[in-house]
VOTIMAR-346971 format. One record per residue (C-alpha): x, z, y. Coordinates in Angstrom, 3 decimals, decimal comma. Example, Ala and Ser with C-alpha at 12.3 -4.5 7.8 and 13.67 -1.06 7.14 Angstrom:
BEGIN
- u_w_v
- 12,300_7,800_-4,500
- 13,670_7,140_-1,060
//
This chain:
BEGIN
- u_w_v
- -82,361_-19,748_-105,083
- -79,571_-20,918_-102,824
- -76,390_-18,863_-102,495
- -73,324_-19,624_-100,415
- -69,903_-18,305_-99,516
- -67,994_-18,885_-96,294
- -64,815_-17,543_-94,742
- -65,936_-17,668_-91,111
- -62,558_-16,608_-89,644
- -64,116_-14,200_-87,088
- -67,863_-13,813_-86,878
- -67,637_-13,089_-83,148
- -65,878_-16,389_-82,469
- -68,099_-18,321_-84,865
- -71,492_-16,647_-84,343
- -73,353_-19,600_-82,738
- -72,080_-21,911_-85,476
- -73,049_-19,391_-88,161
- -76,556_-18,938_-86,788
- -77,104_-22,687_-86,538
- -75,821_-23,151_-90,063
- -78,035_-20,374_-91,462
- -81,043_-21,891_-89,732
- -80,378_-25,403_-91,033
- -79,010_-24,670_-94,526
- -81,281_-21,691_-95,297
- -79,274_-19,957_-98,020
- -81,169_-17,105_-99,640
- -77,965_-15,087_-99,822
- -74,582_-15,770_-98,281
- -71,234_-14,054_-98,760
- -69,018_-13,976_-95,671
- -65,318_-13,238_-95,381
- -62,885_-12,563_-92,542
- -65,668_-11,255_-90,343
- -62,989_-9,380_-88,339
- -65,455_-6,927_-86,853
- -66,298_-3,235_-87,321
- -69,602_-2,455_-89,000
- -71,035_-0,872_-85,863
- -70,610_-4,078_-83,839
- -71,739_-6,554_-86,507
- -74,326_-8,909_-84,921
- -77,192_-7,577_-87,029
- -79,942_-8,304_-84,531
- -79,065_-12,003_-84,297
- -78,848_-12,386_-88,077
- -81,962_-10,302_-88,739
- -83,919_-12,536_-86,360
- -83,409_-15,302_-88,923
- -84,793_-13,076_-91,668
- -81,568_-11,743_-93,175
- -80,707_-8,201_-94,174
- -77,034_-7,269_-93,822
- -74,568_-5,395_-96,012
- -71,326_-5,354_-94,033
- -67,932_-3,843_-94,735
- -65,526_-4,158_-91,823
- -63,062_-1,950_-90,034
- -61,670_-3,850_-87,077
- -59,764_-6,955_-86,046
- -58,705_-8,057_-89,532
- -60,368_-8,679_-92,884
- -64,058_-7,765_-93,197
- -66,743_-9,011_-95,594
- -70,528_-9,116_-95,687
- -73,516_-10,153_-97,756
- -76,555_-11,528_-95,928
- -79,836_-11,850_-97,820
- -83,373_-12,950_-97,025
- -84,601_-12,124_-100,561
- -83,866_-8,412_-100,638
- -80,726_-6,303_-100,588
- -80,080_-3,399_-102,946
- -77,332_-1,452_-104,717
- -74,756_-2,048_-101,988
- -71,196_-1,201_-103,004
- -68,293_-1,217_-100,555
- -64,834_-1,484_-102,072
- -63,489_-1,794_-105,612
- -62,810_0,595_-108,464
- -59,446_2,308_-107,789
- -58,830_-0,161_-104,968
- -55,193_-0,350_-103,829
- -54,230_-0,371_-100,171
- -51,587_-1,732_-97,849
- -50,955_1,139_-97,457
- -54,634_2,126_-97,187
- -57,642_0,330_-98,709
- -58,927_-2,513_-96,534
- -62,388_-3,993_-96,005
- -62,125_-6,789_-98,554
- -65,040_-6,428_-100,985
- -68,749_-5,698_-100,794
- -71,315_-6,069_-103,552
- -75,111_-6,247_-103,351
- -78,069_-7,246_-105,505
- -80,286_-9,951_-104,026
- -83,532_-10,750_-105,823
- -82,034_-9,746_-109,159
- -78,734_-11,573_-108,628
- -75,649_-9,394_-108,281
- -73,221_-10,838_-105,725
- -69,774_-9,784_-104,596
- -68,210_-11,100_-101,410
- -64,420_-10,829_-101,682
- -61,476_-11,611_-99,457
- -58,365_-11,492_-101,622
- -55,086_-10,591_-99,863
- -52,952_-13,585_-98,918
- -49,765_-12,422_-100,602
- -47,473_-13,949_-97,961
- -44,694_-15,000_-100,358
- -43,648_-14,240_-103,943
- -41,491_-11,138_-104,021
- -43,011_-9,720_-100,838
- -44,672_-6,314_-101,076
- -47,903_-7,995_-99,951
- -47,689_-10,268_-103,003
- -47,526_-7,191_-105,259
- -50,504_-5,798_-103,342
- -52,407_-9,040_-103,950
- -51,876_-8,830_-107,706
- -52,853_-5,151_-107,752
- -55,972_-5,950_-105,745
- -56,949_-8,730_-108,166
- -56,482_-6,276_-111,043
- -58,856_-3,846_-109,302
- -61,370_-6,684_-108,882
- -61,117_-7,420_-112,603
- -61,685_-3,732_-113,404
- -64,702_-3,595_-111,094
- -66,275_-6,654_-112,693
- -65,543_-5,228_-116,137
- -67,346_-1,979_-115,301
- -70,411_-3,936_-114,172
- -70,447_-5,929_-117,461
- -71,787_-9,194_-116,020
- -71,985_-11,305_-119,191
- -75,784_-11,199_-119,537
- -76,707_-10,816_-115,858
- -77,144_-13,323_-113,031
- -73,849_-12,369_-111,398
- -71,251_-13,995_-109,165
- -68,044_-13,098_-107,399
- -67,792_-15,328_-104,341
- -65,272_-15,657_-101,574
- -61,844_-16,549_-100,370
- -59,616_-15,863_-103,373
- -56,440_-17,197_-101,730
- -55,610_-18,736_-105,122
- -55,961_-22,387_-106,129
- -56,981_-22,312_-109,809
- -55,135_-25,523_-110,814
- -52,719_-28,067_-109,380
- -55,700_-30,370_-108,772
- -56,923_-27,783_-106,258
- -54,083_-28,425_-103,790
- -53,411_-31,664_-101,989
- -49,786_-31,901_-103,173
- -48,425_-29,438_-105,759
- -44,847_-30,247_-104,730
- -45,499_-28,787_-101,277
- -46,421_-25,434_-102,805
- -43,407_-24,984_-105,081
- -42,335_-21,314_-104,968
- -45,208_-20,512_-102,588
- -48,153_-18,192_-102,996
- -51,646_-19,335_-104,037
- -50,363_-21,323_-107,027
- -48,036_-18,988_-108,950
- -48,676_-18,190_-112,623
- -49,382_-14,467_-112,008
- -52,074_-15,321_-109,428
- -53,662_-17,927_-111,680
- -53,467_-15,537_-114,633
- -55,444_-13,025_-112,581
- -58,210_-15,613_-112,213
- -58,039_-16,332_-115,945
- -58,587_-12,619_-116,612
- -61,769_-12,772_-114,541
- -62,951_-15,747_-116,549
- -62,163_-13,848_-119,735
- -64,806_-11,322_-118,651
- -67,454_-14,024_-118,951
- -67,246_-15,649_-115,523
- -67,217_-19,405_-115,005
- -65,714_-21,392_-112,141
- -68,579_-23,223_-110,427
- -66,742_-26,276_-109,110
- -68,639_-27,847_-106,187
- -68,817_-31,529_-105,424
- -67,123_-32,831_-102,276
- -69,239_-34,489_-99,626
- -66,314_-36,831_-98,924
- -63,089_-37,813_-100,686
- -62,422_-37,099_-104,337
- -61,577_-33,395_-104,455
- -63,673_-30,439_-103,310
- -61,218_-28,713_-101,025
- -62,581_-25,781_-99,037
- -59,678_-24,947_-96,716
- -57,607_-27,084_-94,353
- -54,897_-25,789_-92,045
- -55,615_-26,139_-88,330
- -52,536_-28,312_-87,868
- -53,389_-31,758_-86,498
- -54,640_-34,210_-89,069
- -54,820_-31,873_-92,066
- -58,608_-31,870_-92,187
- -59,118_-35,533_-91,393
- -56,569_-36,571_-94,034
- -58,078_-34,116_-96,520
- -54,792_-32,260_-96,969
- -56,458_-29,108_-98,161
- -56,907_-26,560_-100,923
- -59,760_-25,225_-103,034
- -59,409_-21,472_-102,634
- -63,019_-20,496_-101,819
- -64,561_-19,948_-105,224
- -67,786_-18,996_-106,954
- -67,134_-17,253_-110,274
- -70,486_-16,891_-112,016
- -71,726_-15,323_-115,234
- -73,062_-17,668_-117,903
- -76,756_-17,084_-117,038
- -76,034_-18,001_-113,431
- -73,626_-20,842_-114,171
- -76,095_-22,386_-116,624
- -78,784_-22,304_-113,922
- -76,732_-24,247_-111,340
- -78,688_-27,282_-110,176
- -76,187_-28,370_-107,517
- -73,043_-27,118_-105,795
- -71,249_-28,690_-102,870
- -68,669_-28,084_-100,165
- -70,386_-28,307_-96,800
- -67,611_-30,249_-95,119
- -69,801_-30,903_-92,089
- -69,489_-27,232_-91,118
- -65,710_-27,684_-90,772
- -66,159_-30,363_-88,096
- -66,579_-30,131_-84,337
- -65,225_-27,781_-81,727
- -63,944_-24,377_-82,761
- -64,680_-24,385_-86,510
- -63,404_-21,991_-89,124
- -60,513_-23,379_-91,141
- -62,735_-22,973_-94,226
- -65,925_-24,806_-95,195
- -68,894_-23,113_-96,892
- -69,574_-23,591_-100,584
- -73,314_-23,893_-101,290
- -74,792_-23,382_-104,766
- -78,408_-24,056_-105,742
- -79,571_-22,229_-108,842
- -82,778_-22,571_-110,816
- -83,306_-19,248_-112,557
- -86,274_-18,724_-114,896
//
């Protein structure tokens, strides 16, 4: 089974690229973030033509997540347990079961800057994600939380730690929130880079950042032990970040060999 996660940064703007990528990469299930589109205008017909069912959760110009599956789609859940809002809950999490594998597509709030009310919202949202995962008790199930976490787990996951001093994405409270997810039995599936020495998944649009590999690893796959143990390969599809009009994120692709 092949699963993937990708922050597409607007499915409307990136639809031709997404369709081409689905057709060539053929993931069995893919988690999308920043779809930036209401559910009633999601391009279902175009995606379904490639054999995918859709579980979407979107409410307008911002945020938005989805799970696409060509191996079945069941038990769809939109939103988290006791999900906080800013001020109202946003479309940032959707879960679905695909051929016996439980997947969550998540788009964690950015946080803006430490001390900002959006930073407090980010930490509260991550706590709600932890509580949701805890309720689902994933330890013995093929289970993964995938998406744009807006947190780099370690200093090795940013191109220069000194640049991020006192910035979001690297602070101890954010990284502790990821550690609490791992304490529930989830494992960080670290992909291999297709180029350079570190598997960054995000590069700012500013000139030269991508080509010099000045990026971050913030798109993560946190998998239960049964799923993590079944990983045959995992890679960052850097090719999808190239060309005209790409997302600022690259997909992470994970091949699993379940019994």
